[in-house]
N, C-alpha and C positions, 0 to 999 in steps of 0.2 A: 471602426474608425481609428485611424492612426493617431499617435500623440500630436503630430503636427496639425492634422485636420481638426482635432479637438481644440488645440491651442487657438487656432484662428477663429473657430466658431465662438470661443469664449470672448476673445477681444472684439469680435464684431457683433456681439449680442445675438448670436445665431443658434442658441440652444445647444450648448455642448453637452456631452454625455457625462462629463465629470469636471470638477474644478482642477485646472492645471496646477501642479505642485512642483516645487524644485527646492533643492538644498545646495547652497554655495559653501564650499569648504575652503577656508583661507589657506594659503600655502603654509603658514606657520602652524596651522592645525594638523595638516598632513605631516609636517616635520616632527611634531610632538607625539602623535599617536601611531603613525606609520601603519604597520600590518594590522594592528587592532582596529583601526579606523577602516582599513580596506575591507575587513570582514563585514563590517556593518554595511558598507556600500554594496558589496556583493549580495547581501540579503535583501536589497531593495531595488531591483531592476525597474520597478515602476517609476522610481524617482531618477535613478542614475543611468538607466538604459543598459546597453550591452557592455558594461564595464568588465574588463578582464584583469586578473591579478597581474601587477607589474605595469599597468598603464601609466601610473603616476611616478615621477621622480620625486621622492619625498623631500629632497634638498635642492630641487631645481628652481631656484629663485631667479626671476627675470625682471627687467625694467626697474620700477620704483620699489620692488620688493627685495632687491638684492642689497647686500650689505655694502656700506661705504658711501663715497660721494661720486656723483656723475653729473655732467652737464647735458641738458637736453638741447634739442635743436633750436629752441627759443633763447638760449643763453641762461636759463634758470639752473641753478646748482641745487641738486637734491642730495639729501643726507639720510642714511638709514642706519640706525644703531641696533635694530631688531629685525634681522632678515626674516622674510616671510610675512611681515606686516608692512603696510605701505609707508614709505618715507615721506619727508616733508621738504619743501623748498627752503633753503637756508640763505641763499644769496640771490637777490632779485636784480636783474639788469637795468631796471628803470627807476631806481630810487629817487633820482632827480627828475622833477616834473618836466623840465625843459628837454630831457633826452627823448621824450615821446616824439618830438618833431622829426628827428632823424632816424628813429627806429624803423626797421623793416622786418616783417615776419620772415620765417625761414624760406629758403629756396627749395628745400627738400620737402617731400610729402610725408606727413606724420599721421594722416588720417584724422579722425575725430576721437581722440582718447578721452577717458574720464577727466573732467575738468576743462572742457574745450572752449568755454565762453566766459562765464562769470569768474570761475576759478582761475582761468588763464590770466585774467586782468590782475588779480592780486599775486599770482605767481610772478608776474612781470614788475608790478609796482611795489609789492609788499602790502600786507593786509591793512596796516594802519594808514599808510600813505593813500591807499585806494579809498578807505573810508573818509579820509579828509577830502579827497577829490569829489566824492559823492556829496559831501556836506557843502563844499565851496563851489562846486560845479564850474571849474575852469574849462576853457575850450579844449585843453589837452585831454580831458576825460572822453569827450566825444571822438576826438581824433584817434585815441587808442582803441576805443570800442570799434570804430569803423575799420581800423587795420586788422584787428582780430577777426571781426565778422567777415571781412573780405576774404581773408585766408580760409576761414571755415566754409564759406560758400563754394570756393574753388575745390576744397577737399571733398565736400559733399557731392559735387558734380562727378568726381571720379568714382565715389562709392555707388552713385546711382546708375553708372554705366552698366553695372551688373544686373540692373532691374530687380533689386531685392524686394521681397514682399514686405519686409519690416526693416526699418533703420533704427538701431539701438543707440541711444545717446545717454551720456551721464554727466551731470553738472550739479554739485551740491549747492543749493541755493539758500539753505537755512542754517541757523544756529540751533542750540538745544531747545530753546523755548521761544524764539522770535526770529524774524528776518534780520540779517545784519544791516540792512538799509531800510528806510521807510518804503512801504508798498508803492507809494506814488512815485518815488525815485526809481523803483524797479520798473514800474509801468512806463515811465518816461524814457529811460535809457536802455533797458534790457528787453522789455516785451517786444519791441520792433525787431530785435535780433532773432529771437526764437520764432516769431511769426514768419519772417522771411525764410528761415531754415526749414520750418515745418511745411510752408507752402510749396517750397521747391520739391520736397519729398512727395507731397500729394499730387503735384503736377506730373510726376513720373509714376504715379500709381503705388507708391510705397506708404505703408502706415508708419506712424512715429511712436516709438517707445522712449520715454524719458525717465531715467533714474535720477532721484534727487534726495540726498540725505538732509536731515534737519527739519525744522519747523517751517512749513511753506503754506499753511492754510490760507493766509490772506491773498496769495497770488494764484491759488489753484483755479479760481474762475478766469483769471487772465490767461493761464496756460491752456485752459479749455478753449478760450477765444482764439488763441494762437493756433490751435488745431491738433494738440497732442491727442493721440488715440489711446495710449496705454501709459499710465503714470505709476511709478514705483516709489511711493512715499514710505517713510518710517512711521510705523504705528506709534512707537514710544514718544516721538516728538510731536505728533499731531493728534493722536487719540482716535479710537475706532468710531466713537459717536460723532466726532467732528467730521471725519472723512465720509461717514455715511450721509451726514447732512449736506455736505458741500459737493460731493462727487458721485455718490451712488447712482447708477443708472445713466449718468451723463458721459462718463468715460470709463474705460476698463481700468481697474485698479489691481496692480500686481503688488499685493500688500507685503511690505517688508516687516515680517513678524518681529516681536520685541527682543532683538538680540542683546540689548543692554541688560535685560533681566534673565536671559537664558542661563548665565553662570550661577544664578542665585536661587532660581525657582525650583520647587519640588517637581516631580514628574506629574503630579496631579494638577499643579498650577500651570504647567506647560499645556496639558490637555485642555484645561479650562480656557486658556487664552486662544488656542486654535479654534475651539468650539465657538467661542464668542465671536471671533472674526467671521466665521462662516455664517453664524446665525444672523449677524447684523449687516453683513455686506453682500451676501449672495442673493442672486435673483435667478428664477428659472431660465430666463433667456441668456444668462451668463454675465460677463462683466467683472468677475472676480477671479484672480489668480493668487496663489500663496507662495511666498519664497522665504526661506529661513537661511540666514547666513550664520555660520558657526565659527567663532574665533577660538584660539587655543585655550581660553579660560573657561570654555563650556565643557563640563564633565562628559566623558565618553558615554556614560549611561544616559545622559540627557540628549546627546546627539542621536542615540538609538531611539529614544522616546519621541523626539521630534519627527523622525522618519515614520515611525509607527502611527503617530496621531495624524500626521498629514495624510497618510494612506487611509486611515479610518474615516476621516471626515471629507475626503475629496468627492465622495458621491452624494454629499448632503446638499444637493441643489433643490 
């Protein structure tokens, strides 16, 4: 069975041969460790595939990972003072609520990058202003949501022309230990957006993968109702037991292992964490995937251990 075949068996609950595993290395991590990190990658083809020495430009930062300021197609100004880590929006084009009425989405195609829906709203309005909008519920809130959703639906149509088996989306919906807005406000204003986007994917025969950082427990049932097929939640913000209770067996979980603790854990603690995730979330029929993101504050020996333990436990179905 190929890696791709096994992956789709896992997300379809069709009895994969192993738990799909992956490691995401941030650009800043490559820039810090360089050839030493490359040696680890070369030792783990099960995770990294047919990587060859020199495949990565250690200092090749693009988009929001590059240093300095740049303005995106929506008029949002991004700033990055630490190249290789993602920047932040520092100037929002719609800080005045009345400007929503005349605002138009870009004429150019941007696809559906990370932060395509909820995050785009506060990129445009500013986080505090958007939170006030959700509290006061002025008509401009729905107007802005409709404009962003309309653009996203058109961009999704273009992506679906290629008939992909899987559409991968990313939108961080949670804070560290709570949602930024009340779950009922999310259900009222945002659930219809994701439901329409996911339904369009399913109509074209594509499965839906949603990455979402932060605490999202209260809206996971709503995301399941929207039709998400694979959810990529952070274990640190949600908890293994909570995710098992709410989502196990209902949707595939690509578990974002606890990257907030990776810089501080011993190697044995890393192993215990991966083992616990497999023990509590895996099923014989599938539904579990594991992903580890490593930032530059994770020691090199810990990155090597993460790779080793993922390979060790991937067959524990």
